[in-house]
N, C-alpha and C positions, 0 to 999 in steps of 0.2 A: 248251334242256335235253333235250327229246325227241330232237333231232338227235344230241346227244352220247351219249345212252343207246343209240339205235339204231346209231350208229357203233361203239360199244363192243361191242355184240352182234355186229355184222357182222365186227369185227376178230378176235374170238375163235373164230369158226367158219372152217373151211377145207373146202370152198370157201366164200366169203362168201355169206350168204343174204339180206342186205339192201343190196346194192350200189346199189340205186335211190336210197338216201338221199343219195348224192353228186351226183345230178343236180339242177341248179338248177331246171329246169322242174318236177320233181317237188315240190321243197320250196316253190317259189313257189306252185304250185297248192295244196299242202297248207296253206300259210299263209293263202291266200285263202279256202279253204273253212272253215278253223278260225275265221278272223276273222268271216266271215259268220254261221256257226252260233252263235258266242258272242253276237253282236249280237242275233240273232233270239230266242235262248232267254232271255237276260238282260233284253232290252228291256222286256217287259210289266211285270215286277216293278219294274224300275228306274223306269219311268214312273209307276207307282202311288206309289212312294216320293217322287218329285220333286213330284207333284201335291199331296202333303200338306204340302210345305215350301217349294218354290221356284217361284212363279208369276211369270212375266215380265209387268211392267206394260206396257200399250200406250202408246207414246210419243204425246205431245200433237200433235206435228207429223206424225204418220203419216197416210197417205191415208185417206179415209173408209172404204174397204173393210176396212182393218185394224181400224178401231174397231168394226166389226160382229163381229169374231171374238171368241170366248171366250178368256179369258186362258189361256195355255199354260205348262206347266212348262219351265223353261230349264235350262241346264247339261247339255244332252244331249251335249255334247262329252265329258263324262266317260265315257259309254258307248262313244263312238268310240275314245277313248284307251285304255280298258281292253281292248277287243277287239284293238286293234293290239298293245299291249304283250304280252299273253298269247300271241298267235299268233307274234309275232316271237321271244319267249323260247323257244317250243317248237321252231321250225323253222329259225331262222337260226344262223349261226356268230357267237354274241354277242361273241366276243372280237375280232371284226373292228372296227377303229375307225370304218369307214364306218357300221356298224349302230348303234353306241351314240352316235355324234354325231347321227344322225337322231332316235334315241330321246330324247336330251338335249334337242334342239330342241322336240320334241312336248311333253315334260313341262314344260320351262321356260316356254314360251308358254302351255301349257294352264293352268299355275299362275297366270300373270298374268291370263289370261282368267277363271279361276275367282274370283280376288279381285275383278275388275271386276263379274262377275255377282252375287257375294255382296253387294257393297256396294249394288248397285241393288235386288236382290230382297229381301234379308233386312234390311239396315240402312236401306233406303229412302233412300239417298243419290242424288239425281238426277244422272245422268251417270256414276255408278259411279266407277271409278278415273280420276283425272285424266289427260289426254293426256300430261302431262309424265312421270308415273311409268310409263305404258305405253311411252313412247319410251325411257326409261332402261332398262326391261327388255329391249326389243328390241335396243337398242344394246349392252347388256351381253352378250346372247347372241351377237350378231354378233362382238363382240370376242373372246369365248371361242373360237368356231368359227374365226375368222380366225387367232388366235394359235396354236391347236393345229395347224391344217393347215399353218401356215407353218413351225413348228419340228419337227413329228413327221417322222422320216425316211420313214415309210410314205407320205407325200404328197409326197416330194421329187422324184418323177419329173417332174411338171409344175409343181409349186409355184404360182407366180403367173401362169402362162401359160394362155391359153384359146384356143379356136378361134372363128372367125367363121362363122356360118351362110351358106350359099350360095356361099362362096368357098373353093376347094379347098386352097390352100396358105397362106392368110393366118392368122397367129396374132397374138395380142396379149399382151404381157407387162405386167401391171399394175404390176410393180415395187413400190415403196414405197406405192403407192395400193391394193395388194391388200386390206389389212385394212379401210380405209374403204369400199371397194366391197362387201366381204362384209357389212359393217354396213348399208350402204344397201339392198342387195338383200333381206336378211332383213327389214328394217323395211318396205320398200315392199310386198313380196309378202304379208306377214302382214296388213298394213293393207288391201291390195286384196281379199283373201278376206273379211275382216271387213266391208268395205263391201258386198260382194256378198250377204252373208247377210241378205236382207230379205224373201224370198218363200219359201213352202213348197217345199223341195226344191231351190232354186236353187243354193245354195253346195255342198250335198252332192253333187248330180248333176254339176255342173260340175267339182268337185274330183276325183270318181271318174274322169272322162274324162282330165283332166290327168295324174293319177297313172298311168293306164294308159299314156299316152305316155311318161312318165318311166321306167316299168318296162321298156318296150321299148328305150329308149335305154340304160338301165343294163345290160340283158342283153347288148346288142351291144358296149357299151364294156368289159364284163368278159371278152369273148372276143377273144383276140389275133387270130385269123384274120378274124373279122367286122370288127373295128376297123380292121385294115390295109386290108381290101378296101373298106370304106366311107369310109376316110380320116377317121376320128374318133379321138380320143385313146384309147389302151388304158389302162384303169384297173384295175390289179390289185386284186381284191376288189370290183370294180364289180358283179359278178354278185350279191353279197349284197344290194346296194341294190335289185335287182329283187325279191328275196324280201320285203323290207320294203315296197316300193312296192305289190306285189300284196296284201299284208295291209291296207294303207291303202285300196286300191281297194274291196275287198269290205266293209271296215268302213263306208265311205261308202254303199255299195249297201245294206247291211243297215240302216243308219240311215234310208235312204229309205223302207224298209218302214213306218216310223212317222212320218217327216217329210214324206212326199208329201201333197199337198193332198186333204182337209183334215188338217193336221198334228196329231199327238197330242203332239208334243214339238218343241222347237227346240234347236239346238246351242249358241246363245249365243256369247259371246266365248271361252268355254272351248274350243269346238270350232273356231271360225273362225280364231282366232289360232294354234292348234296346227297346223291343216292348212296355213295359209299359210306358217308357218315351215318345215314339212316340205318343201313344194314348193321353197322357196328353197334349203334346205340340200342336198337331193338334186341339184338342178340345178347347184349349185356343186361338189359332190363329183364329178360326172361331166363337169364342164366344158361344160355346156350352158346356162349362165345367160343368155347373150346370145340364146338361142332362146326364153326365157320370154315376151317380148312377143308372140310368135306362138303358141306352144303354150298359154300361159295368157292368150290374147288377150282373153277375156271379162272377166277380172279387170282387165286393163289398160284396157279400154274403160270399165268402171264407174268406175275411179279417175280416168281422164281426164275423164269427165263431171262429176265432183265438182270437180276442179281448174278446169276451164273455167268452171263455174257460179260458183265463188267469185271467180275472177279477173275475169270479165266484170262481175259485180255490183259489185265494188270499183272497177273502171275507170269504169263508167258513173256510179256515185255520185260519184266524184271529178270527172268531166268535166261532168256534167249536174245534179248535186245529188240525183239519185234513181237508186237502183240498179235495173238491169234484169236479167232472167234469160234464159239461152239455152233451158233446159229448164223444163217445168212444175214439176219437182222432181228433185233428184239424190239418190242415184245414178240411173242411166238407167232401171233397171227401174221406179222409181216414176213416171217421166215417162210411160211407156206405160200404167201403171195409171190415171193421171189422164186419159189420152186415151181411156179406156174399154175397154182390152184386158182380157180375163179373165186372172186370175192364172195359171191352168194354161197358157194360150196363151203368155204371156210366158216362163214357165219352160221349156216345151218348145222354143220358138224359140231361147232362149238356149242350151239344150243342143245344138240342131242347129248353132248357130254354133260352139260349143265343139268339136263333132266335126269341123267343117270346118277349124278351126284345128289340131286334132290331125292331120288328114290332110295339111294343108299343111306341118306340121313334119316329118312323115315324108318328104315329097317333098324336103326339103333334103338328105337322105342321098344321093340320086342326083344332085342338082344340084351337089354338091361336086365 
């Protein structure tokens, strides 16, 4: 909205006085600063409100260190979503389909996460929203995103074709498998971030780094010169995705102000599902979804640890009558907790790994 107001003022003056509003770097920076400031200023009052109503119960199966913590207000994801939406409304070209598809994903999965948190915290229903209904929500979002990008002419340049990291001239056309793949990626990534949200600052900090990488790729994909030089798909309108991505980055950073150890608030499923769906949709829109296992490697590892734990337990129980485990507890961050690592050390080391994955993903640009 502010973008359109400033653009109108710029257009009626000769010579233009606010030409800077047209620069992506300016608007991405402005969106990032706005998102951060909203989170920092709204946060304290929002936390006080949540403390009076929405306290997250500590899970029975949680590590002993968690049971020593005081109960914390949940649904902090609402603060993240609010700051993102306001800053994007102010600084982006909101009529761009790339922008509102990302916003749709955040609101859609944020609503599902909110229902889950509300059922757990307020209605005291153990487990919250059942896995079946979460899956229906995720698949429904994937179906909407898939169908829209398949039929809208704005996305017809590449449609179901995507590039393969590390390989210069290889592309893949999903064909009729495009929509099922979109559904799978959105479901998988949103669940992966949700699984990672188990320690103070872990999901928020890791997500901020991943979104920083996506912002960089979005900016490059939206510039025809850079895209051709780096041999990545040119995405008309991809630059607007960078504005949204930077707003999300600083919303996560602002949330860390309150969520770093010892946390004052946790994001809950409201935040983790919303952030995960945004990562997936952004990667799909800029045709970098095959890079996600590397760029969002920490989420992939956390999910893999859970899958391996479950499969190995079932296999050993079937073969030997008694199930065995690979890790002391899954997801992986709980394994290290039970090994005696301090929570802050686990989080910082996982952040370092995420930075390494981020840098490795940037290297693929030249390896093409």
